[in-house]
VOGU-3710 file (C-alpha; in Angstrom, 3 decimals, decimal comma):
1> mvvpigpdst> 106,498/228,268/138,498  107,471/231,412/136,573  109,737/230,935/133,572  111,777/233,988/132,567  111,545/234,789/128,862  113,705/237,938/128,648  117,028/238,248/126,791  118,907/236,855/129,816  116,659/233,829/130,117  117,604/230,397/128,848
11> fgklrkyvyw> 115,219/230,841/125,926  116,704/234,266/125,164  120,215/232,835/125,173  119,205/229,836/123,078  117,667/231,905/120,334  121,142/233,167/119,439  122,072/229,609/118,501  118,938/228,483/116,672  119,334/228,332/112,895  116,840/227,340/110,251
21> gngmvkqkil> 117,368/226,567/106,584  120,111/228,791/105,245  121,752/229,350/108,669  120,039/232,679/109,353  118,420/233,244/112,736  114,753/233,957/112,380  114,900/236,664/115,021  111,414/238,027/114,417  109,753/234,618/114,759  111,619/233,912/117,966
31> eeisarvsei> 110,688/237,321/119,361  107,031/236,660/118,538  107,166/233,275/120,264  108,890/234,860/123,254  106,262/237,610/123,453  103,393/235,112/123,228  104,867/232,832/125,876  105,307/235,887/128,129  101,650/236,836/127,583  100,502/233,293/128,363
41> maaspakdie> 102,603/233,143/131,527  101,298/236,535/132,679  97,688/235,425/132,166  98,200/231,952/133,630  96,851/230,761/136,958  100,445/230,701/138,212  100,313/234,468/138,763  97,068/234,155/140,722  98,495/231,312/142,779  101,602/233,374/143,505
51> knlkaalagg> 99,497/236,380/144,591  97,262/234,202/146,768  100,247/232,475/148,347  101,920/235,795/149,134  98,687/237,134/150,650  98,210/233,991/152,746  101,806/234,103/153,933  101,548/237,805/154,816  98,284/237,133/156,686  99,796/234,214/158,573
61> larldlvtre> 102,852/236,216/159,556  100,665/239,131/160,648  98,832/236,836/163,097  102,120/235,754/164,681  103,568/237,838/167,458  106,723/238,899/165,583  109,002/241,862/166,182  111,610/243,515/164,020  115,296/242,871/164,603  115,670/246,429/165,883
71> efdvqaqvla> 112,903/245,931/168,460  114,465/242,632/169,519  117,897/244,248/169,994  116,394/247,063/172,079  114,563/244,574/174,299  117,737/242,484/174,668  119,578/245,591/175,891  116,771/246,404/178,336  116,889/242,848/179,650  120,680/242,961/180,093
81> htreklqele> 120,395/246,258/181,986  117,599/244,857/184,153  119,690/241,787/184,998  122,602/244,002/186,044  120,311/246,039/188,297  118,846/242,857/189,778  122,319/241,552/190,607  123,241/244,872/192,246  120,057/244,841/194,317  120,594/241,208/195,344
91> qrlaklegsd> 124,117/242,082/196,506  122,855/245,114/198,459  120,126/242,988/200,031  122,627/240,316/201,015  124,825/242,972/202,662  121,850/244,465/204,519  120,703/241,047/205,701  124,264/240,253/206,792  124,576/243,487/208,739  121,225/242,845/210,506
101> hg> 122,470/239,504/211,826  125,847/240,771/212,933
//
């Protein structure tokens, strides 16, 4: 799990409200803590796990027979056109067979 530490993170928002002693925010101390936590998170096994998981997922998806949405839409149009042609040919065949018997 990656915990955001930037100014928009929960920790970044909380540091505006943390007061020690005389009511002054110890901004520098909080920035140091934030920087160190960021370093620890960047060097943690969580990053490696995330990279490995992404690689495994990409590999698994690559083995599947997937197509893009665009390719799917093109094939759907080809299929619809083919069905129309098939219906036309079936109707022509039925007429030809009917005229042979009559």
